[in-house]
SEMAR-604006 format. One line per 4 residues: number of its first residue (from 0); their letters; for each residue z, y, x of N, C-alpha, C. Coordinates in Angstrom, 2 decimals, decimal comma, m for minus. Example, Ala and Ser with C-alpha at 12.3 -4.5 7.8 and 13.67 -1.06 7.14 Angstrom:
BEGIN
0> as> 7,80:m5,69:13,19:7,80:m4,50:12,30:7,80:m3,30:13,20; 7,08:m2,25:12,85:7,14:m1,06:13,67:7,87:0,03:12,90
//
This chain:
BEGIN
0> mamg> m5,79:m8,63:100,60:m6,00:m8,43:99,16:m4,70:m8,61:98,40; m4,58:m7,81:97,31:m3,41:m7,97:96,45:m3,57:m9,21:95,61; m2,46:m9,76:95,19:m2,53:m10,99:94,41:m1,84:m10,82:93,08; m2,35:m11,49:92,04:m1,77:m11,40:90,72:m0,77:m12,51:90,47
4> lpwp> m0,13:m12,43:89,31:0,85:m13,43:88,92:0,50:m13,93:87,53; 0,78:m15,18:87,21:0,52:m15,67:85,85:1,50:m15,06:84,87; 1,01:m14,62:83,73:1,85:m14,01:82,70:1,70:m14,79:81,40; 2,59:m15,69:81,09:2,49:m16,44:79,83:2,48:m15,49:78,63
8> gvae> 1,51:m15,70:77,74:1,46:m14,90:76,52:0,79:m13,55:76,68; 0,31:m13,22:77,88:m0,35:m11,94:78,11:m1,78:m12,19:78,55; m2,72:m11,58:77,85:m4,14:m11,73:78,20:m4,46:m10,77:79,34; m4,72:m11,33:80,53:m4,95:m10,50:81,70:m6,30:m9,80:81,60
12> tdvv> m6,34:m8,53:82,00:m7,57:m7,75:82,02:m7,77:m7,20:83,43; m8,89:m6,52:83,63:m9,20:m5,96:84,94:m9,13:m4,44:84,94; m8,34:m3,88:84,03:m8,17:m2,41:83,99:m6,71:m2,05:83,77; m6,37:m0,85:84,21:m5,11:m0,21:83,84:m5,43:0,77:82,72
16> qiva> m4,80:0,58:81,57:m5,08:1,42:80,40:m3,88:2,32:80,11; m4,13:3,60:80,02:m3,11:4,57:79,62:m3,51:5,06:78,24; m2,64:4,83:77,26:m3,00:5,05:75,86:m2,04:6,06:75,23; m2,57:7,25:74,91:m1,81:8,29:74,21:m0,43:8,52:74,83
20> larr> m0,36:8,50:76,13:0,92:8,53:76,85:1,52:9,93:76,81; 2,78:10,00:76,39:3,46:11,30:76,28:4,94:11,13:76,59; 5,52:12,21:77,09:6,95:12,20:77,37:7,53:13,59:77,11; 8,59:13,59:76,33:9,28:14,84:76,00:10,69:14,82:76,58
24> fgdv> 11,12:15,96:77,11:12,49:16,16:77,55:13,07:17,30:76,71; 13,81:16,93:75,68:14,31:17,95:74,76:13,15:18,64:74,07; 13,07:19,97:74,22:11,99:20,73:73,60:10,75:20,82:74,47; 10,83:20,28:75,68:9,72:20,39:76,62:8,90:19,11:76,61
28> eavr> 7,61:19,23:76,32:6,72:18,08:76,37:6,04:18,08:77,74; 6,54:17,25:78,65:6,07:17,25:80,03:4,72:16,59:80,17; 4,46:15,55:79,37:3,16:14,87:79,34:2,72:14,82:77,89; 1,49:15,22:77,61:1,10:15,55:76,24:m0,03:14,68:75,70
32> gidl> 0,05:13,38:75,92:m0,93:12,49:75,32:m2,12:12,23:76,23; m1,93:11,38:77,23:m2,98:11,06:78,19:m3,65:9,75:77,80; m4,97:9,76:77,77:m5,77:8,54:77,55:m6,68:8,37:78,76; m6,61:7,17:79,36:m7,35:6,96:80,60:m7,48:5,47:80,88
36> eipa> m8,60:5,07:81,46:m8,79:3,70:81,96:m9,11:3,76:83,44; m8,42:2,94:84,22:m8,64:2,85:85,65:m9,04:1,42:85,98; m10,28:1,18:86,37:m10,70:m0,19:86,66:m10,04:m0,72:87,93; m9,92:m2,03:88,00:m9,34:m2,67:89,18:m10,12:m2,28:90,42
40> getf> m9,40:m1,98:91,50:m10,02:m1,64:92,75:m10,32:m0,17:92,95; m10,09:0,65:91,92:m10,36:2,08:92,04:m9,16:2,81:92,62; m9,44:3,86:93,39:m8,42:4,81:93,80:m8,58:6,04:92,92; m7,59:6,26:92,07:m7,66:7,36:91,09:m6,67:8,44:91,50
44> gllg> m7,14:9,67:91,62:m6,29:10,78:92,01:m5,88:11,62:90,83; m4,58:11,93:90,75:m4,08:12,91:89,79:m3,83:14,20:90,55; m4,65:15,18:90,30:m4,63:16,44:91,04:m4,04:17,52:90,15; m3,03:18,20:90,66:m2,43:19,26:89,87:m1,31:19,94:90,62
48> pnga> m0,88:21,12:90,16:0,19:21,85:90,85:1,54:21,22:90,57; 2,55:21,67:91,28:3,91:21,23:90,98:4,25:21,60:89,53; 4,86:20,66:88,83:5,22:20,90:87,44:4,13:20,54:86,44; 3,03:19,95:86,92:1,92:19,61:86,01:2,19:18,36:85,19
52> gktt> 3,16:17,53:85,63:3,44:16,28:84,94:3,04:15,05:85,72; 2,68:15,22:86,99:2,21:14,09:87,79:3,31:13,06:88,01; 4,48:13,50:88,45:5,57:12,56:88,72:6,07:11,90:87,44; 6,13:12,64:86,35:6,54:12,06:85,06:5,56:10,97:84,64
56> tlsm> 4,27:11,23:84,80:3,25:10,23:84,45:3,41:8,99:85,31; 3,58:9,19:86,62:3,73:8,05:87,52:5,01:7,26:87,20; 6,07:7,95:86,83:7,33:7,28:86,49:7,17:6,39:85,26; 6,33:6,81:84,32:6,07:5,96:83,15:5,20:4,78:83,52
60> latl> 4,24:4,99:84,42:3,43:3,86:84,89:4,30:2,84:85,62; 5,32:3,32:86,31:6,20:2,44:87,09:7,33:1,84:86,27; 7,39:2,13:84,98:8,42:1,67:84,04:9,80:2,25:84,37; 9,86:3,29:85,17:11,14:3,95:85,45:11,55:4,88:84,33
64> lppt> 10,58:5,29:83,52:10,82:6,24:82,45:10,07:5,77:81,21; 10,76:5,54:80,10:10,04:5,11:78,89:9,28:6,27:78,27; 8,08:6,03:77,79:7,34:7,12:77,14:7,95:7,48:75,79; 7,83:8,73:75,42:8,20:9,16:74,08:7,26:8,56:73,06
68> rgdv> 6,00:8,47:73,44:5,01:7,76:72,62:3,91:7,27:73,54; 3,12:6,33:73,05:2,04:5,78:73,84:2,50:4,61:74,70; 1,63:4,14:75,56:1,92:2,96:76,37:1,02:2,96:77,60; 1,40:2,13:78,56:0,58:1,82:79,73:0,41:0,31:79,76
72> rvfg> m0,82:m0,18:79,88:m1,08:m1,61:79,99:m1,66:m1,87:81,37; m0,88:m2,52:82,20:m1,27:m2,77:83,58:m1,89:m4,16:83,67; m3,19:m4,21:83,73:m3,93:m5,48:83,77:m3,50:m6,41:82,63; m3,28:m5,81:81,46:m2,96:m6,59:80,26:m1,51:m6,56:79,86
76> asav> m0,58:m6,24:80,77:0,86:m6,25:80,46:1,31:m4,85:80,05; 2,02:m4,77:78,92:2,50:m3,49:78,41:3,76:m3,06:79,14; 3,75:m1,81:79,63:4,94:m1,27:80,29:6,09:m1,08:79,31; 5,77:m0,97:78,03:6,80:m0,81:77,00:7,35:m2,17:76,57
80> ehpe> 6,46:m3,14:76,33:6,88:m4,43:75,81:7,27:m5,42:76,90; 6,62:m5,34:78,07:6,88:m6,30:79,15:7,08:m5,56:80,48; 8,09:m4,69:80,57:8,26:m3,91:81,81:8,51:m4,77:83,03; 9,19:m5,91:82,86:9,48:m6,75:84,02:8,21:m7,35:84,61
84> rvrs> 7,24:m7,64:83,77:5,97:m8,17:84,26:5,18:m7,09:85,00; 5,24:m5,87:84,47:4,56:m4,76:85,15:5,20:m4,51:86,51; 6,52:m4,53:86,56:7,21:m4,26:87,84:6,85:m5,28:88,91; 6,55:m6,51:88,50:6,27:m7,56:89,48:4,95:m7,35:90,21
88> iigl> 4,06:m6,52:89,67:2,74:m6,36:90,30:2,44:m4,92:90,69; 3,44:m4,04:90,62:3,21:m2,67:91,08:4,04:m2,40:92,32; 3,56:m1,50:93,13:4,32:m0,97:94,25:4,41:0,53:94,09; 5,58:1,09:94,34:5,79:2,53:94,16:6,32:3,15:95,44
92> apqq> 5,63:4,15:95,94:6,14:4,98:97,03:6,46:6,34:96,42; 7,73:6,58:96,06:8,08:7,81:95,34:8,05:9,03:96,24; 8,00:10,19:95,60:8,01:11,44:96,35:9,32:11,60:97,12; 10,41:11,19:96,51:11,70:11,21:97,18:11,81:9,98:98,08
96> isly> 12,10:10,21:99,37:12,24:9,08:100,30:13,33:8,14:99,81; 13,01:6,84:99,69:13,94:5,85:99,16:14,24:4,79:100,21; 15,00:5,18:101,20:15,35:4,30:102,31:16,83:4,40:102,62; 17,35:3,40:103,34:18,74:3,42:103,78:18,78:3,91:105,23
100> pklt> 19,27:5,14:105,46:19,15:5,75:106,79:19,90:5,04:107,90; 20,98:4,31:107,59:21,75:3,64:108,63:21,15:2,29:109,03; 20,24:1,77:108,20:19,56:0,51:108,52:18,32:0,79:109,36; 17,90:m0,19:110,12:16,67:m0,07:110,88:15,46:m0,19:109,96
104> gden> 14,29:0,10:110,51:13,07:m0,11:109,74:12,94:m1,55:109,31; 13,19:m2,47:110,23:13,15:m3,90:109,92:14,11:m4,26:108,80; 15,33:m3,76:108,89:16,36:m4,11:107,91:16,03:m3,55:106,53; 15,48:m2,34:106,48:15,05:m1,78:105,20:13,98:m2,66:104,56
108> laff> 13,00:m3,07:105,35:11,93:m3,89:104,82:12,44:m5,26:104,38; 13,34:m5,84:105,14:13,90:m7,14:104,76:14,66:m7,04:103,45; 15,41:m5,95:103,28:16,17:m5,75:102,04:15,24:m5,66:100,84; 14,24:m4,78:100,93:13,34:m4,60:99,80:12,47:m5,84:99,58
112> grlh> 12,13:m6,54:100,65:11,37:m7,77:100,49:12,14:m8,82:99,71; 13,43:m8,95:100,00:14,25:m9,93:99,27:14,37:m9,57:97,80; 14,39:m8,26:97,48:14,41:m7,84:96,08:13,17:m8,32:95,34; 12,08:m8,47:96,07:10,83:m8,95:95,47:10,70:m10,47:95,55
116> glag> 11,76:m11,15:96,00:11,74:m12,60:96,03:11,14:m13,19:97,29; 10,90:m12,38:98,30:10,35:m12,88:99,56:11,48:m13,38:100,45; 11,20:m14,36:101,27:12,22:m14,92:102,17:11,55:m15,67:103,31; 12,33:m15,96:104,35:11,88:m16,82:105,43:10,68:m16,30:106,18
120> sglr> 9,80:m17,23:106,60:8,64:m16,86:107,40:7,66:m15,99:106,62; 7,60:m16,20:105,31:6,71:m15,38:104,48:7,13:m13,92:104,50; 8,43:m13,66:104,45:8,93:m12,30:104,52:8,65:m11,70:105,89; 8,89:m12,48:106,96:8,65:m11,96:108,31:7,18:m11,60:108,51
124> erid> 6,30:m12,44:107,98:4,87:m12,16:108,11:4,49:m10,87:107,40; 5,05:m10,67:106,22:4,74:m9,45:105,47:5,30:m8,21:106,17; 6,49:m8,32:106,73:7,08:m7,20:107,46:6,20:m6,83:108,65; 5,79:m7,85:109,42:4,91:m7,60:110,57:3,62:m6,92:110,13
128> cvlg> 3,07:m7,39:109,01:1,80:m6,86:108,51:1,91:m5,39:108,13; 2,92:m5,04:107,32:3,01:m3,66:106,84:3,44:m2,71:107,95; 4,26:m3,16:108,88:4,62:m2,30:110,01:3,40:m1,98:110,86; 2,55:m2,98:111,06:1,32:m2,75:111,80:0,40:m1,79:111,07
132> lvgl> 0,33:m1,92:109,75:m0,55:m1,07:108,95:m0,15:0,40:109,06; 1,15:0,70:109,02:1,60:2,10:109,03:1,94:2,59:110,44; 1,72:1,75:111,45:1,90:2,17:112,83:3,34:2,34:113,26; 4,25:1,53:112,72:5,67:1,66:113,06:6,25:0,45:113,77
136> aprr> 5,42:m0,50:114,15:5,94:m1,69:114,81:6,79:m1,37:116,05; 6,40:m0,39:116,89:7,23:m0,10:118,07:8,61:0,46:117,74; 8,78:0,99:116,53:10,05:1,61:116,17:10,82:0,80:115,13; 10,46:m0,44:114,94:11,04:m1,26:113,88:12,54:m1,48:114,06
140> gdpv> 13,02:m1,47:115,28:14,44:m1,71:115,53:15,30:m0,47:115,55; 14,71:0,70:115,32:15,47:1,95:115,33:16,02:2,25:113,93; 17,22:2,85:113,85:17,74:3,24:112,54:16,87:4,33:111,92; 16,75:4,30:110,61:15,85:5,21:109,92:16,26:6,67:110,10
144> hays> 17,55:6,94:110,27:17,96:8,33:110,45:17,40:8,93:111,75; 16,93:8,07:112,67:16,31:8,55:113,91:14,80:8,77:113,75; 14,25:8,42:112,60:12,82:8,61:112,34:12,55:10,07:111,98; 11,36:10,54:112,31:10,91:11,84:111,81:10,62:11,71:110,31
148> ggmq> 10,43:12,86:109,66:10,10:12,84:108,24:8,81:12,09:107,97; 7,84:12,26:108,85:6,57:11,56:108,68:6,71:10,06:108,85; 7,53:9,64:109,78:7,77:8,21:109,98:8,47:7,61:108,77; 9,40:8,34:108,19:10,08:7,86:106,99:9,10:7,71:105,83
152> rrln> 8,16:8,66:105,71:7,13:8,53:104,68:6,31:7,26:104,89; 5,99:6,96:106,13:5,18:5,77:106,42:5,96:4,50:106,12; 7,26:4,50:106,43:8,09:3,33:106,10:8,25:3,20:104,59; 8,35:4,32:103,89:8,41:4,32:102,43:7,19:3,60:101,84
156> laca> 6,02:3,90:102,41:4,78:3,24:101,97:4,83:1,75:102,30; 5,31:1,41:103,49:5,38:0,00:103,89:6,24:m0,80:102,92; 7,36:m0,22:102,48:8,24:m0,92:101,53:7,53:m1,20:100,21; 6,66:m0,29:99,79:5,93:m0,46:98,54:4,86:m1,54:98,62
160> llhq> 4,49:m1,93:99,84:3,39:m2,87:100,04:3,83:m4,30:100,31; 5,13:m4,52:100,49:5,61:m5,83:100,94:5,15:m6,98:100,06; 5,20:m6,82:98,76:4,90:m7,93:97,84:3,44:m7,96:97,41; 2,57:m7,22:98,14:1,14:m7,19:97,86:0,85:m6,82:96,40
164> prll> 1,24:m5,62:96,01:1,06:m5,22:94,61:m0,42:m5,09:94,23; m0,70:m5,38:92,98:m2,06:m5,17:92,47:m2,32:m3,71:92,18; m1,25:m2,98:91,80:m1,36:m1,55:91,52:m0,36:m0,81:92,40; m0,85:0,13:93,20:0,00:0,91:94,09:0,07:2,34:93,57
168> llde> 1,29:2,83:93,36:1,53:4,17:92,85:2,08:5,03:93,98; 1,37:6,09:94,30:1,74:6,95:95,42:1,96:8,37:94,91; 3,18:8,86:95,02:3,53:10,18:94,50:3,69:11,16:95,66; 2,68:12,01:95,86:2,69:13,01:96,94:3,08:12,35:98,27
172> ptag> 2,37:11,33:98,72:2,82:10,55:99,87:2,81:11,29:101,20; 2,11:12,44:101,28:2,06:13,16:102,55:2,86:14,47:102,51; 3,68:14,65:101,48:4,42:15,91:101,34:5,35:16,13:102,53; 5,19:17,26:103,18:6,10:17,66:104,24:6,00:16,89:105,54
176> vdpq> 4,88:16,21:105,81:4,79:15,41:107,04:3,99:16,16:108,10; 4,18:15,76:109,35:3,45:16,34:110,46:2,00:15,84:110,44; 1,08:16,57:111,09:m0,34:16,20:111,03:m0,63:14,77:111,50; 0,07:14,30:112,55:m0,19:12,95:113,06:0,20:11,90:112,03
180> srek> 1,40:12,05:111,42:1,82:11,08:110,41:0,95:11,16:109,17; 0,51:12,37:108,84:m0,36:12,53:107,67:m1,65:11,74:107,88; m2,23:11,86:109,06:m3,48:11,14:109,34:m3,25:9,63:109,31; m2,14:9,17:109,87:m1,84:7,73:109,84:m1,68:7,24:108,40
184> llqa> m1,01:8,04:107,57:m0,83:7,66:106,17:m2,18:7,58:105,46; m3,03:8,58:105,65:m4,32:8,59:104,98:m5,19:7,42:105,42; m5,14:7,09:106,71:m5,89:5,95:107,21:m5,38:4,64:106,61; m4,05:4,52:106,51:m3,46:3,31:105,94:m3,84:3,16:104,47
188> iaei> m3,79:4,27:103,73:m4,13:4,22:102,30:m5,60:3,86:102,11; m6,47:4,40:102,96:m7,89:4,05:102,88:m8,10:2,57:103,15; m7,34:2,01:104,09:m7,45:0,58:104,39:m6,96:m0,27:103,22; m5,87:0,15:102,60:m5,34:m0,57:101,43:m6,37:m0,56:100,30
192> aaag> m6,99:0,59:100,07:m8,00:0,71:99,03:m9,20:m0,18:99,33; m9,62:m0,21:100,59:m10,78:m1,01:100,97:m10,53:m2,50:100,76; m9,24:m2,91:100,80:m8,90:m4,32:100,57:m8,90:m4,69:99,09; m9,09:m3,70:98,21:m9,22:m4,00:96,78:m8,03:m3,64:95,92
196> ttiv> m6,99:m3,06:96,49:m5,82:m2,67:95,70:m6,16:m1,47:94,83; m5,75:m1,49:93,59:m5,90:m0,35:92,69:m4,81:0,67:93,03; m5,19:1,93:93,13:m4,25:2,97:93,56:m4,30:4,15:92,60; m3,11:4,64:92,22:m3,00:5,93:91,55:m2,27:6,85:92,51
200> ytth> m2,91:7,97:92,82:m2,49:8,84:93,93:m2,29:10,25:93,39; m1,06:10,74:93,40:m0,84:12,12:92,95:m0,76:13,04:94,15; m1,34:14,22:94,00:m1,33:15,18:95,10:m1,67:16,57:94,58; m1,29:17,60:95,35:m1,83:18,93:95,08:m2,66:19,40:96,26
204> yiee> m3,02:18,45:97,14:m3,91:18,75:98,26:m5,33:18,28:97,91; m6,21:19,23:97,67:m7,57:18,90:97,24:m8,30:18,05:98,27; m8,11:18,37:99,57:m8,85:17,64:100,58:m8,47:16,17:100,61; m7,23:15,84:100,27:m6,81:14,43:100,20:m7,49:13,73:99,03
208> aerl> m7,53:14,40:97,89:m8,18:13,80:96,72:m9,67:13,55:96,99; m10,32:14,50:97,64:m11,74:14,34:97,94:m11,97:13,22:98,94; m11,08:13,07:99,89:m11,25:12,07:100,94:m11,00:10,66:100,45; m10,00:10,47:99,59:m9,52:9,13:99,26:m9,96:8,60:97,90
212> cdri> m10,19:9,48:96,94:m10,25:9,04:95,54:m11,67:8,83:95,05; m11,86:7,72:94,33:m13,14:7,45:93,69:m13,37:8,39:92,52; m12,32:8,59:91,73:m12,36:9,55:90,62:m11,10:10,39:90,68; m11,17:11,55:90,06:m10,05:12,50:90,07:m9,81:12,99:88,65
216> gild> m8,54:13,04:88,27:m8,15:13,66:87,01:m7,41:14,96:87,30; m7,80:16,02:86,63:m7,13:17,31:86,80:m6,08:17,44:85,72; m4,82:17,45:86,15:m3,68:17,49:85,24:m3,04:18,86:85,29; m2,81:19,46:84,13:m2,18:20,78:84,08:m1,34:20,87:82,81
220> egrl> m0,08:21,23:83,00:0,85:21,39:81,87:0,87:20,15:80,98; 0,83:18,97:81,63:0,94:17,72:80,91:m0,32:17,24:80,24; m1,41:17,97:80,41:m2,68:17,58:79,78:m3,68:17,18:80,86; m4,44:16,15:80,58:m5,53:15,73:81,46:m6,76:16,55:81,07
224> eavg> m7,04:17,59:81,87:m8,08:18,55:81,50:m9,48:18,01:81,74; m9,64:17,17:82,75:m10,97:16,64:83,08:m10,80:15,43:83,98; m11,77:14,50:83,89:m11,77:13,30:84,73:m13,19:13,04:85,19; m13,34:12,70:86,47:m14,67:12,34:86,95:m14,70:12,21:88,45
228> trte> m15,86:11,85:88,97:m16,07:11,90:90,41:m16,15:13,37:90,82; m16,12:13,61:92,12:m16,23:14,99:92,59:m17,53:15,63:92,08; m18,62:14,88:92,16:m19,91:15,41:91,71:m19,88:15,72:90,21; m19,28:14,83:89,43:m19,21:15,04:87,98:m18,34:16,25:87,63
232> llam> m17,25:16,43:88,35:m16,38:17,58:88,08:m17,08:18,89:88,42; m17,79:18,91:89,53:m18,52:20,12:89,90:m19,62:20,43:88,90; m20,25:19,37:88,37:m21,33:19,57:87,40:m20,83:20,20:86,10; m19,54:20,03:85,81:m18,97:20,61:84,60:m19,07:22,13:84,60
236> lgmg> m19,09:22,73:85,79:m19,17:24,19:85,89:m20,57:24,73:85,69; m21,57:23,84:85,83:m22,94:24,31:85,78:m23,32:25,11:87,01; m22,57:24,91:88,09:m22,85:25,62:89,33:m22,54:24,69:90,49; m23,38:24,67:91,49:m23,19:23,75:92,60:m22,94:24,43:93,93
240> evie> m23,38:25,71:94,05:m23,27:26,40:95,33:m22,84:27,85:95,11; m22,36:28,44:96,19:m21,96:29,84:96,18:m22,77:30,58:97,23; m23,37:31,70:96,84:m24,01:32,61:97,78:m23,07:33,80:97,96; m22,60:33,97:99,17:m21,70:35,09:99,45:m22,50:36,10:100,27
244> irsa> m22,73:37,26:99,70:m23,63:38,24:100,31:m22,95:39,60:100,36; m23,05:40,24:101,49:m22,47:41,58:101,65:m23,61:42,59:101,78; m23,65:43,51:100,83:m24,68:44,55:100,84:m24,21:45,70:99,96; m24,43:46,93:100,44:m24,07:48,10:99,64:m24,84:48,13:98,33
248> afas> m25,97:47,43:98,26:m26,79:47,42:97,05:m26,05:46,82:95,87; m25,06:45,95:96,14:m24,37:45,26:95,06:m22,97:45,81:94,79; m22,61:46,89:95,47:m21,24:47,41:95,36:m20,95:47,98:93,98; m21,97:48,53:93,33:m21,73:49,20:92,05:m21,89:48,30:90,84
252> ggga> m22,25:47,05:91,04:m22,43:46,14:89,91:m23,69:46,46:89,16; m23,59:46,56:87,84:m24,75:46,89:87,03:m25,36:45,72:86,29; m25,04:44,50:86,68:m25,48:43,35:85,92:m26,80:42,74:86,36; m27,46:43,31:87,38:m28,75:42,77:87,80:m28,61:41,36:88,35
256> lerv> m27,56:41,10:89,12:m27,36:39,76:89,70:m27,15:38,72:88,60; m26,41:39,11:87,57:m26,12:38,17:86,49:m27,37:37,73:85,75; m28,42:38,54:85,82:m29,65:38,23:85,08:m30,63:37,37:85,89; m30,30:37,10:87,14:m31,17:36,23:87,95:m31,08:34,80:87,43
260> agva> m32,22:34,13:87,31:m32,25:32,75:86,80:m31,39:31,84:87,68; m30,55:31,04:87,04:m29,72:30,09:87,76:m28,36:30,62:88,19; m28,10:31,91:87,97:m26,81:32,49:88,32:m25,83:32,26:87,16; m24,71:31,59:87,47:m23,72:31,28:86,43:m22,60:32,31:86,37
264> kver> m22,27:32,90:87,52:m21,13:33,81:87,56:m21,22:34,66:88,81; m20,74:35,91:88,73:m20,71:36,80:89,89:m19,31:37,39:90,02; m18,77:37,35:91,23:m17,50:38,00:91,54:m17,79:39,07:92,59; m17,18:40,26:92,44:m17,43:41,36:93,37:m16,14:41,83:94,00
268> dgal> m16,24:42,18:95,27:m15,13:42,79:95,99:m15,73:43,85:96,90; m15,87:45,06:96,37:m16,55:46,12:97,12:m18,01:45,76:97,30; m18,45:45,77:98,55:m19,85:45,45:98,84:m20,10:43,95:98,94; m19,05:43,14:98,79:m19,19:41,69:98,86:m19,40:41,12:97,46
272> arif> m20,49:40,38:97,29:m20,75:39,70:96,02:m20,71:38,19:96,25; m19,96:37,52:95,41:m19,86:36,05:95,47:m20,59:35,54:94,23; m21,73:34,88:94,45:m22,65:34,52:93,36:m22,67:33,01:93,20; m22,26:32,53:92,05:m22,21:31,10:91,77:m23,52:30,69:91,09
276> vena> m24,21:29,74:91,70:m25,55:29,38:91,24:m25,69:27,87:91,10; m26,70:27,46:90,34:m27,02:26,04:90,25:m27,61:25,55:91,56; m28,51:26,34:92,12:m29,22:25,94:93,33:m29,48:27,18:94,19; m28,87:27,23:95,37:m28,97:28,42:96,21:m30,41:28,66:96,68
280> aaal> m31,15:27,60:97,02:m32,50:27,76:97,54:m33,40:28,49:96,53; m33,19:28,19:95,23:m34,02:28,82:94,20:m33,61:30,26:93,92; m32,33:30,58:94,15:m31,82:31,90:93,78:m31,89:32,92:94,91; m32,01:32,47:96,16:m31,92:33,39:97,29:m33,04:34,45:97,28
284> apia> m34,26:34,04:97,01:m35,39:34,99:97,06:m35,23:36,13:96,05; m34,97:35,84:94,78:m34,81:36,97:93,84:m33,59:37,84:94,13; m32,53:37,25:94,68:m31,35:38,05:95,03:m31,68:38,99:96,19; m32,39:38,48:97,20:m32,80:39,33:98,32:m33,73:40,45:97,85
288> slar> m34,59:40,15:96,89:m35,50:41,17:96,35:m34,73:42,28:95,67; m33,67:41,92:94,95:m32,83:42,93:94,30:m32,21:43,87:95,33; m31,75:43,31:96,43:m31,14:44,13:97,48:m32,17:45,09:98,07; m33,38:44,60:98,32:m34,43:45,47:98,89:m34,81:46,58:97,92
292> eagg> m34,94:46,25:96,65:m35,31:47,24:95,64:m34,26:48,33:95,53; m32,99:47,96:95,74:m31,91:48,94:95,65:m31,72:49,70:96,96; m32,51:49,34:97,97:m32,44:50,03:99,26:m31,22:49,67:100,08; m30,64:48,51:99,81:m29,44:48,10:100,53:m29,75:47,07:101,60
296> eies> m29,16:47,24:102,76:m29,33:46,26:103,84:m28,37:45,10:103,64; m28,85:43,88:103,87:m27,98:42,69:103,78:m27,22:42,57:105,09; m25,90:42,78:105,03:m25,07:42,76:106,23:m24,67:41,34:106,63; m24,44:40,51:105,64:m24,08:39,11:105,93:m24,47:38,25:104,74
300> levy> m24,73:36,99:105,02:m25,12:36,05:103,96:m24,60:34,67:104,33; m23,94:34,01:103,38:m23,42:32,66:103,61:m23,58:31,85:102,33; m23,95:30,59:102,50:m24,09:29,68:101,37:m23,17:28,49:101,61; m22,39:28,13:100,59:m21,51:26,97:100,72:m21,33:26,31:99,35
304> pvsl> m20,96:25,03:99,31:m20,80:24,34:98,04:m19,58:24,82:97,27; m19,65:24,73:95,96:m18,49:25,02:95,10:m17,41:23,98:95,38; m16,17:24,40:95,41:m15,06:23,51:95,74:m14,37:23,00:94,48; m13,61:21,91:94,65:m12,80:21,42:93,54:m11,73:22,42:93,14
308> ervf> m11,29:23,24:94,08:m10,32:24,29:93,73:m10,91:25,22:92,68; m12,19:25,52:92,84:m12,86:26,38:91,86:m12,93:25,69:90,50; m13,17:24,38:90,47:m13,16:23,63:89,21:m11,79:23,74:88,55; m10,75:23,55:89,37:m9,39:23,62:88,81:m9,12:25,00:88,22
312> mhlt> m9,48:26,06:88,93:m9,25:27,41:88,42:m10,04:27,66:87,14; m11,25:27,12:87,09:m12,08:27,28:85,90:m11,44:26,61:84,68; m10,86:25,43:84,89:m10,29:24,66:83,78:m8,91:25,16:83,36; m8,15:25,68:84,32:m6,75:26,02:84,02:m6,46:27,51:84,08
316> grel> m7,35:28,26:84,72:m7,13:29,70:84,82:m6,12:30,11:85,86; m5,79:29,21:86,79:m4,83:29,58:87,82:m5,08:28,81:89,10; m4,47:29,31:90,20:m4,60:28,65:91,49:m3,93:27,29:91,45; m4,44:26,36:92,26:m3,91:24,99:92,27:m2,43:24,95:92,61
320> rd> m1,98:25,79:93,56:m0,60:25,71:94,03:0,31:26,72:93,36; m0,13:27,36:92,26:0,76:28,26:91,51:1,97:27,53:90,99
//
């Protein structure tokens, strides 16, 4: 479990509050007024494409970048008024690898641990713990320049965990890693979350957000477009499933599918119709009847749930990785 620190003069709370947070770079407003509360123990995902403002937001949470306006209050401490107090209880694994390549894994951890005030047997215990968590104990004595990119990402995470932060900030932690290291990272992050650490996790990989995050915020062009659980975000569309049906009966359009009860949207590609519905079981019979009435044979039929990618496209009008 993460541990807190006493803060004289600061009323400790059990939430991370982001209040009207904004950041401008010259004429460009990279973050445009974010309001959000993250309760202690939650894993919150910021999902968005490159350039959406995820790293800028995380940099302000980490006190690396002062906001143009607004504030972040980390369990009661203001990142603007008391940045040193915020720094003492956060851990940051930045998108850019922040390690010394000529030092060993052990030496990197010892260096960063001392920066956090750790020493002696307490430091050694923490190093052993985090190396075990990220699966790097067998390679602890090797210089970092001999590590693969995935191993360096895992050591980057280990450095952020040494002082047992109450809030862990992870900026694209699996970017560019091999599948094995990616899985080890995801398992380690899930274990950290299960121990009660509050996590803010930025990514443009939808499957990671769905796997790890209790709630997800969709960030686009510096605006928080929507926040909720996966179920809540899907409910915003008014559609829960997709019926993908191939039949010559639907090739010409005509609007008959759109008039079926429970159909929210229809996309066509030749004889393929992609029908977004509230409930596939209720809509299948009338859709099949339309095909029979038009004299068209159903060549293929598939039903699958609406994805978060579809939610993102609905809210922003573009693909997630654009």
